[in-house]
N, C-alpha and C positions, 0 to 999 in steps of 0.2 A: 701740258703746257700751253696748248692753244687757248684754253678758257681764260688763263692768266692774261694773255695778250688780248683776248676779246675785251675783257675789262680794261685792260691797259690802253687799248687803243682808243676807247672813248675818251679817257682823261688825256692822253697825249693829244689828240686831235683837237680837244677843247683848248687845251693849253697852247697848242700851236696856233690855232686860229686867232685867239686873243693876242698872243706875243707877236704874231706876224705883222699886226697894225702898229707896233711900236716902232720908234725910230732906231737907228743903229745903235747897237750897245757894245761897250768894251768889256763888259762882265762876261763871266765865262764859267765852264766846267773845267776844272784842272788846267790842261794845256790846250783846250779848245776855246773858240769864241763863236757865239750864236751867228748863223749865217755862212760859216766856213763851207768850202766845197770839200768833198772826199779827199782830193789830193792835197789840200791844205791841212786837214785833220791827220792824215798820214804822215805828212812831213812834220807837223807840230808834235806828234807822238814818237818821233824818232823811228818810224816804221813799226811800231808796235801794233798799230791799228791796221788790220788785214782785211781784204775783201770777204765778205760774207754772202754765202750762197743758201743759207737756211731761211726760206721764205716764211716759216712760221714765226720769225722774230719780227716780221713786218707788223706795222700797227696801222691799219686802214690804209689811207693814202700816203702814209709815211713808210719809206722803205728803209730797211735795216742794211745799209751799204757795206758798213764796217764793223767790226769787233776787235776788242783788244783785252788782254788781261789787266786787270787793276787791283792793286793792293790797297785797301782802305784800312788805315790804322792797323788793326790785326786781322781784318776780315778780307778774304779774297773774293773777287768778284770777275764777271765778264761783263765789260763796258759794251753796249750795243748803240751805235751811232746811227740815229733815224733822220732821214733827209726828206724834205718836200719834193714835189715834182720838179721844181726848179734846181735841184741839187744842193740845196742850202741846209746846213745843220739846224735842226729844230729841237730834238730831243735826245739826251743821253739817258739810256736805261741801265741800271747796274743790276745784274742778277747774280745771287750768291752762288758760290762754287762750293761743292760738297755738301756736308751735312750741317750747315750754319743754322741755329735756331733762329727764327724770325724775331722773336722777342729781343734778342742780343742786338739786331740791327736796329730796332725801334730804340732801345736804350741808347745805342751810339748816336742815332739822329737826335735824340733829345738832349744828349750831352754837348753835341756840336752846335744845335740851332735853338735849343730852349723848348719849352712846351709847344706842341703842335697848335696851329690855327683852328678855331672852331671844335666841333665835336666830331669823333670818329664816325663815319658812315658804315654801319653794320648791317645794311639790308642785304647785301651780297658778299661783301667781303669787308675786312678792316681796312679802312682807307683813312690816312692822316696826311696833312700837309703842313709846310712851313714856308713863310714868306722870308726868303734870305735876301733882305734888301741890300745889304753890303755888296753881295755878288750879283744882284738883279737876277736871282734865281727863284723859280717856283720848285719846291721839293716835295715831291709826291711819293708816299710809301703805301704799297698795297699788299695785302696778306689774304690769300685765298684759302689758307689752311693747307693741312697735309705737307707743310714745309715749303710750299711755294709762295715766294714774296719777290717783289721788286721795288727798286727806288728809281723815280724818274726825276731828271733834271731838265728844265726848260725855262727860256726867258720869262721873267716875272710879268705877268699882264699888266697893262697900263691901269692906273688907278682913275677913280672918278673925281671931280673937283673937291669933294668932301674927305678925300684921302683914304676912302675904303675901295677895295677892289670891285671889280665889276661883278 
């Protein structure tokens, strides 16, 4: 699982670094808002989010302070809440629970968000992303094979004046 998070750390940190320069946003992932503190996330989750002690879930400088069960459509996940050094929510990662086939997750993301942006990065892992403009979220799917995959939500990076991402 660490190798998955090694890959995930790079994408999470890149998204976090870009997103950190944006102004405050009211878009969110489910019951959270970007920039919330751990206490605010716990309260917003009706105490479903609980302290996490598994440091293998950290992604570089981002710390996995909380985890919570999450039921998406018909797929169960563990939501991992990643916070920056200032204690602000930057990334929510969804890790499938049980033997969910990763292609099913890709189909569900496509049904929800449409076709992915750009081409898949197949160098080290399948990587797809969607710009969820309505919710101000960048959605990144990563599949490292052997049944290990993750979905990451973070604030959508700011755009250039020509309307294209950075």
